C-alpha positions in Angstrom: -9.5 1.6 -6.9 -7.3 0.5 -4.1 -9.0 -1.0 -1.0 -8.0 -1.7 2.6 -8.8 -4.8 4.6 -10.3 -4.4 8.1 -7.1 -5.8 9.6 -4.9 -3.3 7.6 -7.2 -0.5 8.7 -6.8 -1.2 12.3 -3.0 -1.5 12.1 -2.8 1.7 10.1 -4.9 3.6 12.6 -2.8 2.2 15.5 0.5 3.3 13.8 -0.8 6.8 13.0 -1.9 7.3 16.6 1.2 5.7 18.2 3.5 7.9 16.1 1.5 11.1 16.8 1.1 11.8 13.1 -1.1 14.7 12.0 -4.8 14.1 11.7 -4.6 14.5 7.9 -2.1 11.6 7.5 -2.9 9.1 4.7 -1.2 6.0 3.3 0.9 6.6 0.2 1.4 3.5 -1.9 3.5 3.2 -5.1 5.7 1.1 -7.3 9.4 1.4 -8.1 11.6 -0.6 -10.5 13.7 -3.2 -8.7 13.4 -6.2 -6.5 13.9 -9.8 -7.6 10.7 -9.8 -9.7 11.2 -6.5 -11.4 8.9 -4.1 -9.5 8.8 -3.4 -5.8 6.1 -1.9 -3.6 6.4 1.3 -1.7 4.3 2.1 1.4 4.6 5.2 3.7 2.6 7.7 5.6 2.3 11.1 4.1 0.1 14.2 4.4 1.0 16.1 1.2 -1.0 15.5 -2.0 1.2 15.9 -5.2 0.1 16.9 -8.7 -1.3 13.8 -10.5 -2.0 11.8 -7.4 -5.0 9.5 -7.4 -6.9 9.6 -4.1 -9.1 6.9 -2.7 -10.9 6.3 0.6 -11.9 2.9 1.9 -13.2 2.1 5.4 -12.2 5.6 6.5 -8.6 5.2 5.4 -7.3 7.6 2.7 -5.0 6.0 0.2 -3.0 8.0 -2.3 -1.0 6.7 -5.3 0.9 8.5 -8.1 -0.5 8.2 -11.6 2.3 5.9 -12.9 2.0 3.4 -10.0 -1.8 3.3 -10.2 -1.5 1.5 -13.5 0.2 -1.4 -11.7 -2.0 -1.3 -8.6 -5.6 -1.1 -10.0 -7.8 -3.4 -7.9 -5.2 -4.0 -5.2 -6.2 -4.7 -1.6 -3.8 -3.6 1.2 -3.9 -6.2 3.9 -2.0 -6.8 7.1 -0.5 -10.3 7.9 0.9 -11.3 11.3 1.8 -15.0 10.8 4.9 -17.1 11.2 6.5 -15.7 8.0 6.6 -12.2 9.6 4.2 -9.4 10.0 3.4 -6.3 8.1 1.4 -4.8 5.3 0.8 -7.0 2.3 -0.4 -6.1 -1.2 -3.0 -8.4 -2.7 -2.4 -7.3 -6.3 -4.6 -9.0 -9.1 -2.3 -7.5 -11.8 0.9 -9.4 -10.6 1.7 -12.3 -12.8 4.6 -13.3 -10.5 5.8 -12.4 -7.1 9.0 -13.1 -5.1 9.1 -15.3 -2.1 9.0 -12.4 0.4 6.1 -10.7 -1.4 7.8 -7.3 -1.6 8.3 -7.4 -5.4 6.3 -8.5 -8.4 6.1 -8.6 -12.1 3.3 -8.1 -14.7 
């Protein structure tokens, strides 16, 4: 399962509303090869379910991930940080054995 922190929930709702996205909009997360640690996170809004997608809902937020990416993201919490190092969505991934300094890529 992939979960969402309360802070990430509020920021996602605010973005969906401010961008006038359709009511069936969800967060699509995924993993691509690349980045300084080997794998990089993907995060976008979508409203089209694809074959093989895994669908989760936490705190009223729907999260969708493709089957391949799910293997790397099992147990991950999507959070939102707004500190001195920048602000944005953050992946708290228990499967990552190493991460880069910016937190946008990881290795297993």
